N, C-alpha and C positions, 0 to 999 in steps of 0.2 A: 503492498509487499511487506511493510513493517508489521501489519496486523497478522499476516500469515506466519511470519517469523516468530512473533510472540506466542501465537497459538501452538506452533510446533515446539517451542521451548517449554511452554506450559504442559503440553502433552507428554514430553520426555520426563519432566519432573514428576508428573502424576504417575506415569508408569513406574518410575523409580520408587516412589512412596508406596504404591500398591504392592509391588513385588517384595520390597523390604518388609512390609507389614505381613505379607503372606509367609515369607521365610521365617520371621520371628514369632509367628503363631504356631509354627511347626517345630522350631528349635528355641529353647529357652536361653536367655542371656547368661544364666548360671552355667549352662553346659559350655557355652563359648568361652566364658571366663575361666572355667576349669581347664580347658584346652590351652588357653593362652598362658596360664600360670606355669605350664611345663615346657614352654618354648625354649629352644636352644638359641640364645641371642647371637652367638657367633655365626651360626648358619644363616640366621636372618639378615645379619649385616652383609654377608657375602651375597645373599639374594638381592639386597639393596644395591650393591655395587654392580651386579650383573645388569639390573634394570637401568642403572645410571649409564653404563656403557652403551646399552641398547638405544638410549635416547640421544647420546652423543652421535652415534652412527646415523640415527634417524635425522638429526639436524644436518649432518653431512650430506645425506641423500637429498634433502630439500635444497641445500646450498648448491649441489651439483646441478640440479634441475634449473635453479635460478640462473646460474652462470651459462648453462647450455642454451637457455632461452634469451640470453642477451641482457639479463638484469644484473648489473654489476654491483651487487651488495657486498660489503666486506664480510669476511669470514666471521669476525668477532660480532658484528652487528646481526648476522644471521643466527648465531647461537643465542644472543640476547632476545631476538624476536621469537625464536622457537620456544625458549623457556617462558617468555611472557604469554605465548599462545597456550602453553600447557596450563599456566596459572588461570587464565580466563576460562578455559574449558572445564577445569575442575572446580574452581571456587566461585565463579560468577555465573550461575545458571541463567539468570534473568537478563544478563547483559549481552554485549556482542560476543560471539564465539571466537575462539582462538584463531581459527582459519580466516574468518571474516575480518578479524582485526589486522592480520598480516596484510591482507589485500588493501584495507582501508589506510593503514599507516604508510605503506609503500607508495600508494597512489598520492596521498596527501604530501609526503615528503619529497618525492622525486617526480611526481606527475606521470608515473608509469601507467599504461592502460589497464583499466580494471578487468576487462574481459580476458586479457592474456595472463594477468596475475592470478585470476580465478582458475584459469586452466592449469597453471603450475601447481596451485594448492590442491586442486582436484586430482591431478595425475600423480602427485606425491602420495595421496591416499590410495589411489588405484593400484600403484605398484606394491604398496603394502598389502592390499587385499589379495593380490596375485600370490604373493609369498605365503600368506596365511592359508589360503585355499589349497595350494599345492602341498604344503607341509601336512595339512589335515588329512588329505587323501593318502599321502605317502605313509603316514603313521598308521592309517587304517589297515595297511597291508600286514602290520605286525600285531594287530588285535585279533585274537582267536576267533571271535564271532564271525568275521568276514571270511575266514578260512572254512569254518564248519558249515556256513551257509552257502559256500561256493559263490562268493560275491567278488572275487578278485577281478573277474571280467568287467564288472560294473565300475570298479575303481580305475581300471585301465581306460575304460571309455570316458570317465570323468576327467582323467588327466589329459587325454587327447582333445576332448571338447574344450577343456579349460584353456589349453595352449592355443588352439585355433581361435577360440572366442576372444581371448586377450589380444592376440595379434590383429584380429579383424577390427576390434574397437580402436586400437592404436592406429592402424592403417587408415581406417575410415574417418575418424574424427579427431585424432591427435597425432597426425603424421609427423609434425615437427618434433615430437618427443621420441621418435623411433631411435635416433642416434644415441640417446642417453639411456634407452630402455634396458639394455643389457647390464650396464653398471648399476642402475637404480634397482633392478630386480635382484641382483646379487647382494647389494647392500641390504635390501629388504629381507632376504633370507638370513643374513647375519643378525639383523635386528630381532627377528622372530626366534632364532636359535638361542640368542642371549636371553630373551624373555622366557623361553622354555626352560633354560638353565636356571633362571631366577625362580621359576616354579619348583624345579627340582630341589633347590636349596630351602625353599619354604617347606616342602615335604620332609626334607631331612630335619629341619628345625622342629617339626611336629612329631618326629620319630614314626612316620607312617611306613607301612611295609613296602619293601622294594618292588614287590610284585604288582603294586597298584600304580606305580609311577607313570607307565605308558598311558593308561586310561585317563589319569589326571591331566596329563599334558594334552591329550586329545580333547578332553572336556574344556580345558583352558582355551585352546585354539578356537573351538566352536563358540565359546562365550565371547572371544575377541571379535568375531565376525558379527555376532548379534548385539554387541554392546552399543551399536548406533541407536538402538531403540530406547535407551534410557540415558539419564544424565551421567556422563563419564563412565558408563558401563556398570554403575552401581545398581544393585538390585537384580539386573539380568544375570550378572556373573554369579552372584550368590544363589539365585534361583536355579540356574543350570547345574551348579555343583550339588545343590540339594537334590535335584531330580536324579542326577547321576548316582548319588549315594544309594537311592532306593533301587535303581536299575542294576547296579553292580555290587550291591550289598556292602557298601562302605559305611563307616561310622558317620552319621549325618552331621553331627556337630563339628567333627574334624574337617569334613568336606566343605562345609560352609565357611569355616575359619580360613581355609586355604584361599577361598575367594576374597574374603575380607582383608586378609593380609596383603594380597596383591593390590587391592585398592589403597591400602595404607602406603605401600611402596610408591604408588603413583602420586598420592597426596604429598608425601614427603618431598619428592623431587619437584613437583609442580609448585610447591610453596616458595621455592627459591625465586620464582618469577615475580614475586611481589616487589622485589627490589626494583625491577625495571618498570613495574606498574607505576610506582611513585616517580621514578625518573622521567617517564614518558609524559607525565603531567606538567613537568617544569620546562623541558626543552627537548629538541630532537635528539634521540639517542641512537639513531642508526645512521650509518655512513655508507657511501659508495666505495667500492673496491678501487684501490690505486694500482694502476698498471705500471 
């Protein structure tokens, strides 16, 4: 089992390196640097704030699922654990993943069942995937290509199948989470909307044309889904933005910079988790909720 995990981690890092190499053989660092020199720092800070709020809500979603499942973790401890998970996911590719660490530390501290904790962590991700998928399809309704190709019917079918498929999966294998599903999915939509807003402010910081925003957001959402195939989404995100630039005739260096800047936002927030990494080495830093 450990060998499989190590191979999977190695594969993700390899994919990241290959994709980054491919991207930067097509785009020079000089071009990227030239774009970054003209960035509007005020808009970028707002983008950082939007992303920060999205992660606060994301931690709240996980907390709600924990409480609904009978795991009485304190609200403060949940935020600490969430931030530490972000740090592990972004900065320690060869170590235990952020999600796996949540399961490990909660089982070790409170002796809570691993199987049920794993289900909570998985369903938290699943609710996020539902929101991303639905937003992606909804935005497609406003992209001219789908109208000119008469593909609205296909988008409608995808929405219906997505709704039915999501309900079936929850009903069939995660029935105990149905009671929290409405709240969790609504929170997931808020999370993704805030992240889309973060992308909008990145676009504003780079002074990109307003007419390109919708496509950039669509590309961002698609890259979010596919980010599982690389380490922290790095490489995949930049590659997809580069591909989109040739498809939609965008400036390639600016498109790749959008992806890079979103990775920077993630890195900045994730870095705060290092505080709890060192604290967790010394003593138990999570507590149960007091009723």
